[in-house]
N, CA, C and O atoms as CSV, one atom per row, in Angstrom:
chain,resi,resn,atom,element,x,y,z
A,1,MET,N,N,0.851,-1.175,0.000
A,1,MET,CA,C,0.000,0.000,0.000
A,1,MET,C,C,0.896,1.238,0.000
A,1,MET,O,O,1.776,1.358,0.852
A,2,PRO,N,N,0.684,2.162,-0.948
A,2,PRO,CA,C,1.527,3.360,-1.000
A,2,PRO,C,C,1.226,4.305,0.160
A,2,PRO,O,O,0.115,4.337,0.690
A,3,SER,N,N,2.224,5.056,0.529
A,3,SER,CA,C,2.051,6.062,1.575
A,3,SER,C,C,2.606,7.389,1.074
A,3,SER,O,O,3.412,7.430,0.144
A,4,PHE,N,N,2.175,8.445,1.687
A,4,PHE,CA,C,2.682,9.755,1.321
A,4,PHE,C,C,2.667,10.659,2.538
A,4,PHE,O,O,1.888,10.464,3.472
A,5,ASP,N,N,3.532,11.639,2.509
A,5,ASP,CA,C,3.618,12.617,3.586
A,5,ASP,C,C,3.054,13.942,3.090
A,5,ASP,O,O,3.258,14.331,1.940
A,6,ILE,N,N,2.359,14.607,3.957
A,6,ILE,CA,C,1.838,15.932,3.642
A,6,ILE,C,C,2.706,16.947,4.369
A,6,ILE,O,O,2.855,16.899,5.590
A,7,VAL,N,N,3.271,17.858,3.605
A,7,VAL,CA,C,4.147,18.875,4.172
A,7,VAL,C,C,3.525,20.238,3.907
A,7,VAL,O,O,3.132,20.547,2.783
A,8,SER,N,N,3.443,21.036,4.941
A,8,SER,CA,C,2.904,22.381,4.811
A,8,SER,C,C,3.998,23.373,5.192
A,8,SER,O,O,4.499,23.362,6.317
A,9,GLU,N,N,4.355,24.219,4.254
A,9,GLU,CA,C,5.369,25.232,4.515
A,9,GLU,C,C,4.760,26.610,4.297
A,9,GLU,O,O,3.952,26.813,3.390
A,10,VAL,N,N,5.153,27.534,5.129
A,10,VAL,CA,C,4.660,28.906,5.031
A,10,VAL,C,C,5.797,29.786,4.545
A,10,VAL,O,O,6.925,29.681,5.029
A,11,ASN,N,N,5.501,30.644,3.597
A,11,ASN,CA,C,6.480,31.607,3.121
A,11,ASN,C,C,6.662,32.653,4.222
A,11,ASN,O,O,5.779,33.482,4.445
A,12,THR,N,N,7.801,32.613,4.905
A,12,THR,CA,C,8.010,33.492,6.064
A,12,THR,C,C,8.039,34.966,5.668
A,12,THR,O,O,7.643,35.828,6.452
A,13,HIS,N,N,8.504,35.253,4.463
A,13,HIS,CA,C,8.528,36.644,4.015
A,13,HIS,C,C,7.103,37.184,3.878
A,13,HIS,O,O,6.817,38.300,4.313
A,14,GLU,N,N,6.219,36.401,3.281
A,14,GLU,CA,C,4.825,36.819,3.138
A,14,GLU,C,C,4.134,36.891,4.498
A,14,GLU,O,O,3.297,37.765,4.726
A,15,LEU,N,N,4.481,35.977,5.397
A,15,LEU,CA,C,3.910,36.001,6.744
A,15,LEU,C,C,4.314,37.278,7.474
A,15,LEU,O,O,3.484,37.917,8.121
A,16,THR,N,N,5.581,37.646,7.370
A,16,THR,CA,C,6.068,38.884,7.987
A,16,THR,C,C,5.349,40.096,7.397
A,16,THR,O,O,4.952,41.007,8.124
A,17,ASN,N,N,5.186,40.098,6.075
A,17,ASN,CA,C,4.480,41.209,5.426
A,17,ASN,C,C,3.036,41.308,5.902
A,17,ASN,O,O,2.539,42.407,6.148
A,18,ALA,N,N,2.363,40.177,6.032
A,18,ALA,CA,C,0.964,40.179,6.474
A,18,ALA,C,C,0.838,40.724,7.894
A,18,ALA,O,O,-0.071,41.504,8.178
A,19,VAL,N,N,1.736,40.323,8.782
A,19,VAL,CA,C,1.701,40.806,10.170
A,19,VAL,C,C,2.009,42.302,10.210
A,19,VAL,O,O,1.367,43.043,10.956
A,20,ASP,N,N,2.979,42.754,9.419
A,20,ASP,CA,C,3.296,44.183,9.367
A,20,ASP,C,C,2.106,44.998,8.855
A,20,ASP,O,O,1.807,46.065,9.391
A,21,GLN,N,N,1.433,44.500,7.825
A,21,GLN,CA,C,0.263,45.198,7.298
A,21,GLN,C,C,-0.862,45.250,8.329
A,21,GLN,O,O,-1.545,46.266,8.456
A,22,ALA,N,N,-1.051,44.162,9.059
A,22,ALA,CA,C,-2.094,44.133,10.090
A,22,ALA,C,C,-1.772,45.134,11.198
A,22,ALA,O,O,-2.669,45.827,11.678
A,23,ASN,N,N,-0.506,45.221,11.610
A,23,ASN,CA,C,-0.114,46.199,12.629
A,23,ASN,C,C,-0.328,47.622,12.132
A,23,ASN,O,O,-0.761,48.485,12.896
A,24,ARG,N,N,-0.030,47.878,10.858
A,24,ARG,CA,C,-0.256,49.207,10.301
A,24,ARG,C,C,-1.736,49.551,10.271
A,24,ARG,O,O,-2.120,50.695,10.514
A,25,GLU,N,N,-2.560,48.561,9.973
A,25,GLU,CA,C,-4.004,48.816,9.955
A,25,GLU,C,C,-4.515,49.152,11.351
A,25,GLU,O,O,-5.427,49.966,11.496
A,26,LEU,N,N,-3.939,48.536,12.377
A,26,LEU,CA,C,-4.353,48.844,13.754
A,26,LEU,C,C,-4.116,50.309,14.089
A,26,LEU,O,O,-4.907,50.920,14.807
A,27,THR,N,N,-3.030,50.876,13.572
A,27,THR,CA,C,-2.714,52.274,13.888
A,27,THR,C,C,-3.652,53.247,13.191
A,27,THR,O,O,-3.774,54.396,13.615
A,28,THR,N,N,-4.319,52.805,12.127
A,28,THR,CA,C,-5.190,53.720,11.386
A,28,THR,C,C,-6.667,53.552,11.723
A,28,THR,O,O,-7.483,54.389,11.337
A,29,ARG,N,N,-7.021,52.508,12.421
A,29,ARG,CA,C,-8.441,52.267,12.720
A,29,ARG,C,C,-8.897,53.089,13.917
A,29,ARG,O,O,-8.199,53.194,14.925
A,30,PHE,N,N,-10.086,53.667,13.780
A,30,PHE,CA,C,-10.630,54.526,14.831
A,30,PHE,C,C,-10.861,53.757,16.127
A,30,PHE,O,O,-10.610,54.288,17.209
A,31,ASP,N,N,-11.335,52.515,16.037
A,31,ASP,CA,C,-11.643,51.752,17.250
A,31,ASP,C,C,-10.397,51.261,17.980
A,31,ASP,O,O,-10.512,50.659,19.048
A,32,PHE,N,N,-9.198,51.507,17.422
A,32,PHE,CA,C,-7.958,51.134,18.094
A,32,PHE,C,C,-7.099,52.355,18.443
A,32,PHE,O,O,-5.938,52.203,18.824
A,33,LYS,N,N,-7.654,53.553,18.316
A,33,LYS,CA,C,-6.902,54.765,18.664
A,33,LYS,C,C,-6.642,54.803,20.167
A,33,LYS,O,O,-7.563,54.642,20.967
A,34,GLY,N,N,-5.391,55.016,20.543
A,34,GLY,CA,C,-5.021,55.114,21.947
A,34,GLY,C,C,-5.027,53.794,22.695
A,34,GLY,O,O,-4.977,53.781,23.925
A,35,VAL,N,N,-5.087,52.686,21.976
A,35,VAL,CA,C,-5.145,51.360,22.598
A,35,VAL,C,C,-3.824,50.645,22.345
A,35,VAL,O,O,-3.273,50.713,21.247
A,36,ASP,N,N,-3.322,49.962,23.364
A,36,ASP,CA,C,-2.086,49.196,23.210
A,36,ASP,C,C,-2.431,47.809,22.665
A,36,ASP,O,O,-2.525,46.837,23.415
A,37,ALA,N,N,-2.617,47.739,21.354
A,37,ALA,CA,C,-2.931,46.475,20.684
A,37,ALA,C,C,-1.865,46.235,19.624
A,37,ALA,O,O,-1.453,47.160,18.923
A,38,LYS,N,N,-1.420,44.982,19.512
A,38,LYS,CA,C,-0.374,44.690,18.528
A,38,LYS,C,C,-0.318,43.202,18.220
A,38,LYS,O,O,-0.776,42.361,18.994
A,39,PHE,N,N,0.263,42.909,17.055
A,39,PHE,CA,C,0.597,41.550,16.651
A,39,PHE,C,C,2.103,41.392,16.791
A,39,PHE,O,O,2.859,42.314,16.483
A,40,VAL,N,N,2.540,40.229,17.252
A,40,VAL,CA,C,3.966,39.935,17.368
A,40,VAL,C,C,4.223,38.608,16.675
A,40,VAL,O,O,3.559,37.611,16.958
A,41,LEU,N,N,5.191,38.600,15.765
A,41,LEU,CA,C,5.580,37.379,15.057
A,41,LEU,C,C,6.916,36.917,15.612
A,41,LEU,O,O,7.897,37.660,15.585
A,42,ASP,N,N,6.954,35.684,16.118
A,42,ASP,CA,C,8.186,35.124,16.675
A,42,ASP,C,C,8.273,33.650,16.291
A,42,ASP,O,O,7.464,32.842,16.747
A,43,ASP,N,N,9.234,33.302,15.470
A,43,ASP,CA,C,9.430,31.919,15.012
A,43,ASP,C,C,8.162,31.336,14.394
A,43,ASP,O,O,7.736,30.238,14.753
A,44,ASN,N,N,7.567,32.073,13.469
A,44,ASN,CA,C,6.346,31.659,12.755
A,44,ASN,C,C,5.142,31.468,13.665
A,44,ASN,O,O,4.188,30.786,13.292
A,45,VAL,N,N,5.173,32.058,14.848
A,45,VAL,CA,C,4.033,32.041,15.765
A,45,VAL,C,C,3.568,33.484,15.927
A,45,VAL,O,O,4.352,34.362,16.287
A,46,ILE,N,N,2.293,33.717,15.659
A,46,ILE,CA,C,1.737,35.068,15.759
A,46,ILE,C,C,0.989,35.194,17.075
A,46,ILE,O,O,0.088,34.407,17.366
A,47,SER,N,N,1.369,36.190,17.870
A,47,SER,CA,C,0.672,36.492,19.123
A,47,SER,C,C,-0.026,37.833,18.952
A,47,SER,O,O,0.469,38.724,18.263
A,48,GLN,N,N,-1.171,37.959,19.586
A,48,GLN,CA,C,-1.875,39.237,19.549
A,48,GLN,C,C,-2.229,39.636,20.965
A,48,GLN,O,O,-2.556,38.796,21.803
A,49,SER,N,N,-2.159,40.934,21.217
A,49,SER,CA,C,-2.512,41.427,22.548
A,49,SER,C,C,-3.366,42.680,22.402
A,49,SER,O,O,-3.112,43.543,21.562
A,50,ALA,N,N,-4.382,42.748,23.247
A,50,ALA,CA,C,-5.299,43.891,23.277
A,50,ALA,C,C,-6.009,43.873,24.624
A,50,ALA,O,O,-6.093,42.821,25.259
A,51,PRO,N,N,-6.521,45.016,25.071
A,51,PRO,CA,C,-7.151,45.075,26.389
A,51,PRO,C,C,-8.520,44.400,26.500
A,51,PRO,O,O,-8.941,44.080,27.611
A,52,SER,N,N,-9.228,44.173,25.390
A,52,SER,CA,C,-10.569,43.587,25.514
A,52,SER,C,C,-10.770,42.445,24.518
A,52,SER,O,O,-10.087,42.361,23.498
A,53,ASP,N,N,-11.714,41.577,24.835
A,53,ASP,CA,C,-12.032,40.446,23.963
A,53,ASP,C,C,-12.577,40.919,22.618
A,53,ASP,O,O,-12.263,40.342,21.577
A,54,PHE,N,N,-13.388,41.963,22.645
A,54,PHE,CA,C,-13.936,42.495,21.397
A,54,PHE,C,C,-12.815,42.913,20.447
A,54,PHE,O,O,-12.865,42.621,19.252
A,55,GLN,N,N,-11.809,43.593,20.982
A,55,GLN,CA,C,-10.695,44.034,20.149
A,55,GLN,C,C,-9.879,42.848,19.640
A,55,GLN,O,O,-9.390,42.875,18.510
A,56,LEU,N,N,-9.728,41.812,20.457
A,56,LEU,CA,C,-9.013,40.614,20.005
A,56,LEU,C,C,-9.736,39.953,18.836
A,56,LEU,O,O,-9.100,39.481,17.894
A,57,LYS,N,N,-11.059,39.921,18.898
A,57,LYS,CA,C,-11.828,39.342,17.790
A,57,LYS,C,C,-11.683,40.195,16.530
A,57,LYS,O,O,-11.549,39.661,15.429
A,58,GLN,N,N,-11.710,41.510,16.692
A,58,GLN,CA,C,-11.510,42.398,15.548
A,58,GLN,C,C,-10.115,42.209,14.956
A,58,GLN,O,O,-9.943,42.213,13.737
A,59,MET,N,N,-9.129,42.046,15.826
A,59,MET,CA,C,-7.757,41.839,15.364
A,59,MET,C,C,-7.621,40.525,14.598
A,59,MET,O,O,-6.902,40.459,13.600
A,60,ALA,N,N,-8.302,39.489,15.055
A,60,ALA,CA,C,-8.248,38.200,14.357
A,60,ALA,C,C,-8.806,38.349,12.942
A,60,ALA,O,O,-8.269,37.774,11.995
A,61,ASP,N,N,-9.885,39.120,12.801
A,61,ASP,CA,C,-10.460,39.359,11.473
A,61,ASP,C,C,-9.502,40.150,10.584
A,61,ASP,O,O,-9.361,39.858,9.396
A,62,ILE,N,N,-8.847,41.148,11.166
A,62,ILE,CA,C,-7.877,41.949,10.415
A,62,ILE,C,C,-6.736,41.062,9.932
A,62,ILE,O,O,-6.362,41.105,8.760
A,63,LEU,N,N,-6.187,40.262,10.832
A,63,LEU,CA,C,-5.061,39.402,10.473
A,63,LEU,C,C,-5.470,38.375,9.422
A,63,LEU,O,O,-4.728,38.126,8.472
A,64,ARG,N,N,-6.634,37.788,9.587
A,64,ARG,CA,C,-7.113,36.795,8.622
A,64,ARG,C,C,-7.215,37.417,7.225
A,64,ARG,O,O,-6.823,36.796,6.238
A,65,ALA,N,N,-7.737,38.629,7.146
A,65,ALA,CA,C,-7.865,39.306,5.851
A,65,ALA,C,C,-6.497,39.578,5.231
A,65,ALA,O,O,-6.318,39.415,4.024
A,66,ARG,N,N,-5.538,39.988,6.048
A,66,ARG,CA,C,-4.188,40.264,5.536
A,66,ARG,C,C,-3.488,38.980,5.085
A,66,ARG,O,O,-2.781,38.983,4.077
A,67,LEU,N,N,-3.680,37.891,5.818
A,67,LEU,CA,C,-3.072,36.612,5.427
A,67,LEU,C,C,-3.655,36.125,4.102
A,67,LEU,O,O,-2.920,35.657,3.232
A,68,ILE,N,N,-4.958,36.233,3.952
A,68,ILE,CA,C,-5.597,35.806,2.706
A,68,ILE,C,C,-5.112,36.665,1.541
A,68,ILE,O,O,-4.856,36.150,0.453
A,69,ALA,N,N,-4.987,37.969,1.768
A,69,ALA,CA,C,-4.526,38.870,0.714
A,69,ALA,C,C,-3.102,38.544,0.277
A,69,ALA,O,O,-2.746,38.761,-0.881
A,70,ARG,N,N,-2.288,38.025,1.189
A,70,ARG,CA,C,-0.903,37.670,0.865
A,70,ARG,C,C,-0.779,36.238,0.355
A,70,ARG,O,O,0.329,35.771,0.091
A,71,GLY,N,N,-1.896,35.541,0.216
A,71,GLY,CA,C,-1.875,34.193,-0.338
A,71,GLY,C,C,-1.500,33.107,0.647
A,71,GLY,O,O,-1.026,32.042,0.249
A,72,ILE,N,N,-1.708,33.366,1.936
A,72,ILE,CA,C,-1.397,32.379,2.972
A,72,ILE,C,C,-2.700,31.714,3.405
A,72,ILE,O,O,-3.664,32.393,3.759
A,73,ASP,N,N,-2.722,30.393,3.375
A,73,ASP,CA,C,-3.917,29.637,3.747
A,73,ASP,C,C,-4.153,29.776,5.249
A,73,ASP,O,O,-3.245,29.540,6.046
A,74,VAL,N,N,-5.354,30.153,5.632
A,74,VAL,CA,C,-5.657,30.376,7.048
A,74,VAL,C,C,-6.346,29.192,7.707
A,74,VAL,O,O,-6.687,29.250,8.889
A,75,ARG,N,N,-6.551,28.135,6.963
A,75,ARG,CA,C,-7.193,26.956,7.557
A,75,ARG,C,C,-6.227,26.276,8.403
A,75,ARG,O,O,-6.548,25.253,9.007
């Protein structure tokens, strides 16, 4: 019986660009003015921090949109 391995690789350059774009969008959005919210990329792991759950959900949507725009699968 044949076997195969599934390998998933992420283009780190595109990932960095997507996180940078998401951080830039946070600085321009009215609902994030004066708020200490940010995305941090460390070893292909993205962390997000914000003072409220609502803002974290908004940030997840922002990041998802930026990842899709850069051609990174979000599934």
